[in-house]
Each structure stands twice: as structure tokens, then as C-alpha cells.
Backbone as a printed PyTorch tensor [residue, N CA C, xyz], in Angstrom:
tensor([[[-170.0990,  156.5270,   51.4770],
         [-170.9450,  156.0910,   50.3280],
         [-170.4230,  154.7500,   49.7710]],

        [[-171.3750,  153.9490,   49.4130],
         [-170.9890,  152.6020,   48.8510],
         [-170.4130,  152.8010,   47.4510]],

        [[-169.2000,  152.2480,   47.2060],
         [-168.6030,  152.2580,   45.8720],
         [-169.0130,  151.0420,   45.0880]],

        [[-169.0910,  149.9280,   45.7380],
         [-169.4520,  148.6740,   45.0680],
         [-169.7550,  147.4970,   46.0400]],

        [[-170.4920,  146.5470,   45.5100],
         [-170.8520,  145.3750,   46.2230],
         [-170.5230,  144.1700,   45.3600]],

        [[-169.9440,  143.1550,   46.0120],
         [-169.5820,  141.9310,   45.2260],
         [-169.8460,  140.7100,   46.0170]],

        [[-170.2210,  139.6450,   45.3450],
         [-170.4510,  138.3460,   45.9910],
         [-169.8830,  137.2730,   45.0770]],

        [[-169.4700,  136.1750,   45.7140],
         [-168.9850,  135.0490,   44.9200],
         [-169.2390,  133.7950,   45.6550]],

        [[-169.5920,  132.7390,   44.9930],
         [-169.7580,  131.4210,   45.5290],
         [-168.9520,  130.4350,   44.7210]],

        [[-168.2960,  129.4990,   45.3840],
         [-167.4750,  128.5000,   44.7150],
         [-167.6130,  127.1450,   45.3060]],

        [[-167.4660,  126.1380,   44.4530],
         [-167.5500,  124.7510,   44.8740],
         [-166.1350,  124.4130,   45.5060]],

        [[-166.1590,  123.8950,   46.7230],
         [-164.9460,  123.5650,   47.4440],
         [-164.0760,  122.5010,   46.6190]],

        [[-164.7710,  121.6040,   45.9650],
         [-164.0530,  120.5510,   45.2190],
         [-163.1940,  121.1720,   44.0930]],

        [[-163.6850,  122.2960,   43.5140],
         [-162.8790,  122.9710,   42.4680],
         [-161.5830,  123.5410,   43.0990]],

        [[-161.6720,  124.0350,   44.3200],
         [-160.4990,  124.5910,   44.9920],
         [-159.5780,  123.4000,   45.4650]],

        [[-160.1540,  122.2800,   45.8620],
         [-159.3490,  121.1550,   46.2560],
         [-158.3930,  120.7850,   45.1240]],

        [[-158.9060,  120.8160,   43.8720],
         [-158.0560,  120.5390,   42.6620],
         [-156.9020,  121.5260,   42.5800]],

        [[-157.1980,  122.8020,   42.9420],
         [-156.0950,  123.7800,   42.9290],
         [-155.0350,  123.4810,   43.9410]],

        [[-155.5170,  123.0910,   45.1150],
         [-154.6000,  122.7820,   46.2460],
         [-153.6850,  121.6240,   45.9200]],

        [[-154.2360,  120.6410,   45.1880],
         [-153.3460,  119.4180,   44.8060],
         [-152.3300,  119.8030,   43.7780]],

        [[-152.4720,  120.9640,   43.1690],
         [-151.4350,  121.3460,   42.1630],
         [-150.1570,  121.8640,   42.7910]],

        [[-150.2480,  122.0890,   44.0980],
         [-148.9800,  122.4280,   44.8150],
         [-148.7850,  123.8650,   45.1740]],

        [[-147.7670,  124.0770,   45.9930],
         [-147.4930,  125.4220,   46.5150],
         [-147.1590,  126.4470,   45.4170]],

        [[-146.4100,  126.0250,   44.4560],
         [-146.0310,  126.9530,   43.3540],
         [-147.2670,  127.5300,   42.6450]],

        [[-148.2710,  126.7040,   42.4530],
         [-149.5290,  127.1390,   41.8490],
         [-150.3070,  128.0460,   42.8230]],

        [[-150.3870,  127.6000,   44.0410],
         [-151.1000,  128.3780,   45.0450],
         [-150.5680,  129.8020,   45.2530]],

        [[-149.2300,  129.9470,   45.0940],
         [-148.6080,  131.2480,   45.2320],
         [-149.0390,  132.2220,   44.1750]],

        [[-149.6030,  131.8000,   43.0910],
         [-150.0910,  132.7330,   42.1260],
         [-151.4680,  133.3390,   42.5250]],

        [[-152.1010,  132.7000,   43.5240],
         [-153.4040,  133.1870,   43.9390],
         [-153.3880,  133.6810,   45.3930]],

        [[-152.6750,  132.9940,   46.2440],
         [-152.7890,  133.3240,   47.6940],
         [-151.4240,  133.8390,   48.1980]],

        [[-151.4270,  134.6580,   49.2150],
         [-150.2670,  135.1650,   49.8490],
         [-149.7150,  134.1000,   50.8080]],

        [[-148.5200,  134.3780,   51.2500],
         [-147.8680,  133.4470,   52.1900],
         [-148.6850,  133.3690,   53.5200]],

        [[-149.1570,  134.4980,   53.9690],
         [-150.0010,  134.5460,   55.2000],
         [-151.2830,  133.7050,   55.0150]],

        [[-151.9500,  133.8510,   53.8320],
         [-153.1800,  133.0940,   53.5790],
         [-152.8520,  131.5810,   53.5770]],

        [[-151.7560,  131.2060,   52.9390],
         [-151.4550,  129.7870,   52.8510],
         [-151.1220,  129.2300,   54.1810]],

        [[-150.4030,  129.9670,   55.0270],
         [-150.1120,  129.5490,   56.3890],
         [-151.3610,  129.3190,   57.1690]],

        [[-152.3310,  130.2350,   57.0690],
         [-153.5840,  130.1480,   57.7670],
         [-154.3490,  128.8690,   57.2890]],

        [[-154.4950,  128.7410,   55.9740],
         [-155.2990,  127.6310,   55.4630],
         [-154.6600,  126.2770,   55.7310]],

        [[-153.3450,  126.1930,   55.5750],
         [-152.6690,  124.9120,   55.7970],
         [-152.7360,  124.4670,   57.2430]],

        [[-152.9600,  125.3830,   58.1780],
         [-153.0560,  125.0030,   59.5780],
         [-154.4770,  124.4850,   59.9640]],

        [[-155.3910,  124.5760,   58.9950],
         [-156.7530,  124.0550,   59.2590],
         [-156.9650,  122.6370,   58.8660]],

        [[-157.8170,  121.9220,   59.5630],
         [-158.1030,  120.4980,   59.3040],
         [-158.7300,  120.3230,   57.8800]],

        [[-159.6550,  121.2560,   57.5690],
         [-160.3070,  121.1570,   56.2490],
         [-159.8650,  122.3770,   55.4120]],

        [[-158.5420,  122.3670,   55.0860],
         [-157.8950,  123.5210,   54.4300],
         [-158.5720,  123.9840,   53.1340]],

        [[-159.1050,  123.0780,   52.3750],
         [-159.7310,  123.4200,   51.0690],
         [-160.9090,  124.4080,   51.2720]],

        [[-161.6230,  124.2290,   52.3750],
         [-162.8030,  125.1110,   52.6450],
         [-162.3250,  126.5370,   52.9000]],

        [[-161.1940,  126.6570,   53.6370],
         [-160.6440,  127.9940,   53.9380],
         [-159.9880,  128.6350,   52.7030]],

        [[-159.3040,  127.8290,   51.9060],
         [-158.8360,  128.4030,   50.6340],
         [-159.9810,  128.8300,   49.7630]],

        [[-160.9880,  128.0490,   49.7050],
         [-162.1980,  128.4130,   48.8760],
         [-162.8210,  129.7120,   49.3060]],

        [[-162.9770,  129.8840,   50.6070],
         [-163.5670,  131.1500,   51.1320],
         [-162.7180,  132.3210,   50.7150]],

        [[-161.3640,  132.2010,   50.7910],
         [-160.5230,  133.3150,   50.4050],
         [-160.5010,  133.5730,   48.8900]],

        [[-160.6160,  132.5030,   48.1730],
         [-160.7060,  132.6160,   46.6400],
         [-162.0050,  133.3950,   46.3400]],

        [[-163.0900,  132.9860,   46.9680],
         [-164.4050,  133.6480,   46.7480],
         [-164.3060,  135.1150,   47.1260]],

        [[-163.6280,  135.4010,   48.1860],
         [-163.4560,  136.7990,   48.6560],
         [-162.6980,  137.6570,   47.6070]],

        [[-161.6580,  137.0410,   47.0550],
         [-160.8660,  137.7990,   46.0310],
         [-161.7760,  138.0990,   44.7970]],

        [[-162.5680,  137.0830,   44.3720],
         [-163.4830,  137.2670,   43.2630],
         [-164.4890,  138.3090,   43.6240]],

        [[-165.0240,  138.2560,   44.8230],
         [-166.1130,  139.2320,   45.2120],
         [-165.5250,  140.6950,   45.2260]],

        [[-164.2630,  140.8480,   45.6710],
         [-163.6370,  142.2000,   45.6320],
         [-163.5440,  142.7390,   44.2540]],

        [[-163.0540,  141.8900,   43.2640],
         [-162.9710,  142.3820,   41.9640],
         [-164.3460,  142.6840,   41.3390]],

        [[-165.2970,  141.9330,   41.7330],
         [-166.7360,  142.2470,   41.2520],
         [-167.1580,  143.5960,   41.8580]],

        [[-166.8330,  143.8380,   43.1270],
         [-167.1980,  145.0720,   43.7380],
         [-166.4920,  146.2260,   43.0480]],

        [[-165.2850,  146.0560,   42.5720],
         [-164.5290,  147.0700,   41.8850],
         [-165.1090,  147.3540,   40.5120]],

        [[-165.7500,  146.3360,   39.9790],
         [-166.3750,  146.4720,   38.6520],
         [-165.3290,  146.3350,   37.4800]],

        [[-164.1780,  145.7410,   37.7210],
         [-163.1420,  145.6520,   36.7340],
         [-162.8510,  144.2870,   36.2410]],

        [[-163.2070,  143.2670,   37.0120],
         [-162.7040,  141.9110,   36.6840],
         [-161.1820,  141.9440,   36.8820]],

        [[-160.5140,  140.9910,   36.2430],
         [-159.0240,  140.8480,   36.4610],
         [-158.2180,  141.6020,   35.3710]],

        [[-158.8270,  142.4500,   34.6300],
         [-158.1250,  143.1490,   33.5730],
         [-157.2320,  144.2700,   34.2080]],

        [[-156.3480,  144.7780,   33.3770],
         [-155.4690,  145.8930,   33.7910],
         [-154.3580,  145.4720,   34.7340]],

        [[-154.0180,  144.2220,   34.7170],
         [-152.8890,  143.7870,   35.5550],
         [-153.1870,  143.5040,   37.0410]],

        [[-154.4980,  143.5540,   37.4120],
         [-154.9060,  143.2180,   38.7510],
         [-154.6060,  141.7450,   39.0040]],

        [[-154.1330,  141.3790,   40.1780],
         [-153.6940,  140.0550,   40.4650],
         [-154.3380,  139.5210,   41.7590]],

        [[-154.6530,  138.2720,   41.7940],
         [-155.1790,  137.6570,   42.9940],
         [-154.3240,  137.8710,   44.2170]],

        [[-153.0220,  137.7800,   43.9860],
         [-152.0950,  137.9170,   45.1370],
         [-151.9950,  139.3960,   45.6340]],

        [[-152.5940,  140.3330,   44.9380],
         [-152.5940,  141.7100,   45.3860],
         [-153.7110,  141.9660,   46.4080]],

        [[-154.5400,  140.9500,   46.6150],
         [-155.5920,  141.0190,   47.6140],
         [-155.2850,  139.9140,   48.7020]],

        [[-155.2670,  140.3290,   49.9580],
         [-154.9480,  139.3930,   51.0300],
         [-156.0880,  139.3820,   52.0490]],

        [[-156.6160,  138.2240,   52.4180],
         [-157.6110,  138.0770,   53.3950],
         [-156.9870,  137.5150,   54.6770]],

        [[-157.0250,  138.3320,   55.7050],
         [-156.3910,  137.8880,   57.0340],
         [-157.5260,  137.9630,   58.0370]],

        [[-157.2650,  137.3430,   59.1690],
         [-158.2450,  137.3720,   60.2560],
         [-157.6620,  138.1680,   61.4480]],

        [[-158.5060,  139.0040,   62.0480],
         [-158.1710,  139.7040,   63.2480],
         [-158.1170,  138.6360,   64.4060]],

        [[-157.7260,  139.0790,   65.5710],
         [-157.5700,  138.2380,   66.7580],
         [-158.8710,  137.3860,   67.0180]],

        [[-160.0670,  138.0130,   66.8910],
         [-161.2320,  137.3850,   67.1910],
         [-161.8370,  136.5830,   65.9960]],

        [[-161.1170,  136.5550,   64.8840],
         [-161.4800,  135.8010,   63.7080],
         [-162.1430,  136.5540,   62.5930]],

        [[-162.4650,  137.8510,   62.8060],
         [-163.1160,  138.6290,   61.7540],
         [-162.1680,  138.8060,   60.5680]],

        [[-162.6460,  138.4530,   59.3780],
         [-161.8080,  138.6280,   58.2060],
         [-161.6160,  140.1360,   57.8520]],

        [[-160.3870,  140.4360,   57.3710],
         [-160.0610,  141.7840,   56.9610],
         [-159.3640,  141.6950,   55.5780]],

        [[-159.4820,  142.7590,   54.7950],
         [-158.8900,  142.8350,   53.5150],
         [-157.6580,  143.7280,   53.5240]],

        [[-156.5520,  143.2290,   52.9980],
         [-155.4050,  144.1120,   52.7490],
         [-155.0700,  144.0870,   51.2600]],

        [[-154.8060,  145.2540,   50.6870],
         [-154.5250,  145.2890,   49.2570],
         [-153.1320,  145.8500,   48.9830]],

        [[-152.5920,  145.4870,   47.9170],
         [-151.2600,  145.9690,   47.4910],
         [-151.2420,  146.1030,   45.9620]],

        [[-150.1490,  146.5730,   45.4660],
         [-149.9400,  146.6180,   44.0080],
         [-150.9820,  147.4080,   43.2770]],

        [[-151.4030,  146.9530,   42.0970],
         [-152.3390,  147.5970,   41.2810],
         [-153.7500,  147.6990,   41.8990]],

        [[-154.0780,  146.7410,   42.7530],
         [-155.3350,  146.7820,   43.4380],
         [-155.3770,  147.9520,   44.4080]],

        [[-154.2450,  148.1270,   45.1380],
         [-154.1090,  149.2470,   46.0580],
         [-154.1650,  150.5280,   45.2750]],

        [[-153.5040,  150.6240,   44.1770],
         [-153.6050,  151.8350,   43.3200],
         [-155.0060,  152.1640,   42.9750]],

        [[-155.7830,  151.1150,   42.5880],
         [-157.2190,  151.2970,   42.1960],
         [-157.9680,  151.8250,   43.4280]],

        [[-157.7800,  151.2240,   44.6260],
         [-158.3770,  151.6370,   45.8440],
         [-158.1010,  153.1500,   46.0700]],

        [[-156.8290,  153.4660,   45.9920],
         [-156.3790,  154.8700,   46.2540],
         [-156.9860,  155.8400,   45.2600]],

        [[-156.9770,  155.4950,   43.9950],
         [-157.5260,  156.3770,   42.9470],
         [-159.0330,  156.6010,   43.1200]],

        [[-159.7200,  155.6240,   43.5560],
         [-161.1820,  155.7820,   43.7850],
         [-161.5560,  156.0620,   45.2130]],

        [[-160.5200,  156.3390,   46.0350],
         [-160.6950,  156.7420,   47.4080],
         [-161.5510,  155.7000,   48.2170]],

        [[-161.2590,  154.4530,   47.9820],
         [-161.9650,  153.4660,   48.7640],
         [-161.3140,  153.3460,   50.1170]],

        [[-162.1010,  153.6730,   51.1390],
         [-161.5630,  153.7840,   52.5020],
         [-161.8850,  152.5760,   53.3660]],

        [[-162.9350,  151.8710,   53.1120],
         [-163.3700,  150.8440,   53.9620],
         [-163.8260,  149.6010,   53.1660]],

        [[-163.4780,  148.4280,   53.6450],
         [-163.9330,  147.1600,   53.0300],
         [-164.5970,  146.3410,   54.0910]],

        [[-165.8400,  146.0240,   53.8180],
         [-166.5600,  145.0910,   54.7470],
         [-166.6490,  143.7510,   54.0550]],

        [[-166.3570,  142.6560,   54.7590],
         [-166.3390,  141.3660,   54.1170],
         [-166.9470,  140.3030,   55.0860]],

        [[-167.6440,  139.3730,   54.4850],
         [-168.1890,  138.2610,   55.2140],
         [-167.8960,  136.9800,   54.4290]],

        [[-167.3820,  135.9630,   55.1190],
         [-167.0710,  134.7040,   54.5300],
         [-167.8220,  133.5780,   55.2150]],

        [[-168.1910,  132.5550,   54.4300],
         [-168.8340,  131.3910,   55.0540],
         [-168.5030,  130.2020,   54.1860]],

        [[-168.5480,  129.0400,   54.7770],
         [-168.2090,  127.8570,   53.9910],
         [-168.7780,  126.6170,   54.6400]],

        [[-169.0780,  125.6010,   53.8340],
         [-169.4410,  124.2870,   54.2960],
         [-168.4480,  123.2940,   53.6160]],

        [[-168.6840,  122.0460,   53.7610],
         [-167.8290,  121.0380,   53.0730],
         [-167.9140,  121.1420,   51.5520]],

        [[-169.0710,  121.6670,   51.0950],
         [-169.3140,  121.7020,   49.6120],
         [-169.0960,  123.0690,   48.9480]],

        [[-169.4250,  124.1440,   49.6880],
         [-169.3680,  125.4700,   48.9900],
         [-168.7920,  126.5010,   49.9630]],

        [[-168.2710,  127.5430,   49.3300],
         [-167.8010,  128.7140,   50.0670],
         [-168.3570,  129.9730,   49.4110]],

        [[-168.6840,  130.9830,   50.2450],
         [-169.2360,  132.1810,   49.6900],
         [-168.5920,  133.4040,   50.3760]],

        [[-168.4910,  134.4990,   49.6690],
         [-168.0030,  135.7830,   50.2040],
         [-168.8690,  136.8930,   49.7110]],

        [[-169.0800,  137.8750,   50.5590],
         [-169.8080,  139.1030,   50.2470],
         [-168.8670,  140.2860,   50.7030]],

        [[-168.7630,  141.2500,   49.7740],
         [-167.9100,  142.3740,   50.0230],
         [-168.6400,  143.6800,   49.7110]],

        [[-168.4350,  144.6730,   50.5530],
         [-168.9410,  146.0110,   50.3800],
         [-167.7350,  146.9360,   50.4250]],

        [[-167.5570,  147.7390,   49.4170],
         [-166.4610,  148.7580,   49.4080],
         [-167.0960,  150.1370,   49.5870]],

        [[-166.5200,  150.9240,   50.4410],
         [-166.9610,  152.2940,   50.7080],
         [-165.9410,  153.3100,   50.4410]],

        [[-166.3500,  154.4230,   49.9340],
         [-165.4320,  155.5970,   49.7600],
         [-165.9770,  156.8150,   50.4180]]])
């Protein structure tokens, strides 16, 4: 059964400003694996933007926003061998998933030079 659906779209230029603030700032939003992935890309801001949109879409699907101590870094977007994005959760976000018996996360990411978008479906 579907627990929630979330979508988010973001301007890549907004994320470029975040990237220029440096690693210490990025660590408040992205995990080490996410940063390694994005930094290895030629147009890294687009990849950061897609992951940022994904984190926002997940919180929208949960219906909570960022209240209750939920943190960006508790959501990690990684790619499988063939490139399909996957969601891993930890901390209070994982506790929320467990409490609501969320078993499956479907996610789609897309980006251009100007915008990034993410769509998330949570199933329990």
C-alpha cells in the first residue's frame, strides 16, 4: 500500500551556491558517499541538486517536513551498479520508517543544467 508520494524541483544555481560554501556546509546535508559521487562528476552541482530534491521529496512523502529532529544527512541517495538511485535511511528518519512500517522506496531523479527534480513513492 502507498504510504506517501513526494516530489521536489530545485534550481541548480541555488545548489551551486551551497557547493561554493565548502565541504563543512555540505556535510550538514549530504553523506560522505553522496559527496564522493557528486564530486566525481563533471557537472557536480546538477548531481547535488538531484540528491537535495530527493531528500526534500522523501520528507514530503513522509508528511512531516523537517520537524522532530529529522535531518538531511539521515537520508542517503546512492546508485546501484546500473545507475538506479536507491534510498538508505538512518537515525530518526529510519525510526520513522520503522514505526510506519515503510518497506519500499521508489525514487526517480532527473536534471538538466538549470533544474533537478525528484519523485518518491513510499510503500508499507
